[in-house]
C-alpha angles and dihedrals in degrees: 000000000000090000101038107039129248152203118246136183106231120198109226126210093259092060098255122112130233128203109234121194116202122193099171126093106263117221133177105290094017108156128208120195118212107198120229093000101099131083124320109257128216091274092059090251122125115246127216120285113225118203117194118200123224104205125187120195122201116266094210132031130193115240087255094055092044089053090048091052092045091052094049096044099043091083096049122109119217122207 
């Protein structure tokens, strides 16, 4: 999911849930800002909710998994 994007159900502060679709590559410490869903500020307006992701990558891969990852990533361009 971290490399391919995903859809998540995010619990909001008021108790409701929001569906969140992420197209980016998610890395440890990745932050997604959800506008207007944070705490109410002194002016009575809702601030932004910031979700920080904790991502764990596998420590070991089988030969087949390693081959599949290589095949996927060999066409990527790094800047």
